[in-house]
N, C-alpha and C positions, 0 to 999 in steps of 0.2 A: 422562438427557436424550435426547430424540429427535433425530434427525439434522437436522431442519429448524431446531430451536433451536440446535444445535451450529454449523451453517453460519452462521446469522444472527449469533450471538455472535462466532464466529471472524472473519467478514468485517467486522463492526463494530470489533472489536479491531484487525484489520489496517489498516482505514481510519484508525483513531485513531493508531496508531503511525506510519503513513506521513505523515499530516498533520502530526503533531508534529515529525517529523524535517525535513520540508520547511520548515515555519515556523521551526524552530530554526536551520536554515541561513540563512534570510533575516535573522533577527535577528543571527546571528553575522557575517554579511557586513556588516551595518550597523555592528557593533561594530569591524570590522576596518579601517574607513576612517579615515585615509588609508592606502592600500596602499604600504608601504615594505618592501622586502626587507631586513630587518635583524633581529638577535636580539631587540630590544625588541618589534618587531611580532609576531614568532613567539610570544614569551612572552605578549603581550597576547591574541592569538587563542587560544592553548592554554589560557589561564586563563579565557576567557569561558565562563560557564555554558551558553550556547546551544550551544556545540560539543558538550558532554556530552549535552545534550538530543537533538541530531541523531544522535550515535553510539548512544545508548540507544534512540532511535526506530528506527533501522535494525536494531539487534540484535533488538528486540522484533518488528519486522515480519518479519524473517527466520525467527525461531522460529515465529511464528504462521502464516506462509505454509507452512512445511514441515509443520506439524501439519495444516493444512487440506488440503494436497496428499495427505496420507496417506489422507484420507477422502472429500474432495469430488471431483466430476468435474473433470478437468483444464481443460476448456474454460471452464466457469463460474468456476473458481478463478482462472484467468489473467485473464479479463475483469474479474472483480470486483476483482482486485488493482490495476486501473487506475482505479478509482473515486476514488482519492485526487486525481486531476487535478481533478475537480469540487470536492471538498471544499477543496482548497488554493485554488482560484480564489475560492470563496465566502468562506472565512475570511479570505483576503488582502484582499478587498474590504471586509470588515467591520473587520478589525484594522488594516490599513495604509492604508485609504481608497483603495485602487486602484480605478480605473474598470473596469467590465465592458463589453466590446464586444459587439455583436450576434453576432459570430462565436464568441466565447467562450461566450455563452449557448446558441447553437444547437449548438455542439460538445458542450457539457455535456449538453444534452438528448439528443443522439444517443448519447453514451456511456452514459447511464442507460438509454435505450431498448434499446440493444444488450445490456446486461447483463441486463435484464429478459427479453429474448427468449432469451438463452442459458440463463438460470436455469430456464426452463420447458421446455427441450429434454430430453425423457426418454431420447433415444438416448445422451446422454453417460453416463448411469448404466450402461448395458450395457458401454460401452467402458471405463469406469473399473473395473467388476467384472472384465472380461477382463484388463485390465492388472494389477490387483491379484493375480489368480490366477497370472499369469506371474511375479510378483515374490515370491510366497510359497514357502516350502520344500515345500509340499504338491504343487507342480506336478510331474508325472511326469518332465519333462525336466531337473529340477534335481538 
């Protein structure tokens, strides 16, 4: 698999895990109402399937992000990891019928634009290669 496909697949997988975890937390919070600090409430929250979706989403996102950081330029990987803000806003509008404000739409456009600009920056590749050389056992200083 070439690196461009690897990055695309990895970032889409990361986006999916992050989005699922955030939406699962929203559904778990809805299930947790009314908030009562009592053993019965804790049991109700702990047995809600959405809690497990959130935990699995975070674990999947962590593993995916660590795999991406091993190969992708740090700047682009960090920026792309925040694309879930846009996906959560859009899916929440569709799934929970939440209204989108003009500020949310403009902010989402800026996030996507920034990620596109960072993903085309070729200088990140040189820095990532330098950093990778420092971290490998082949480096003369190690």
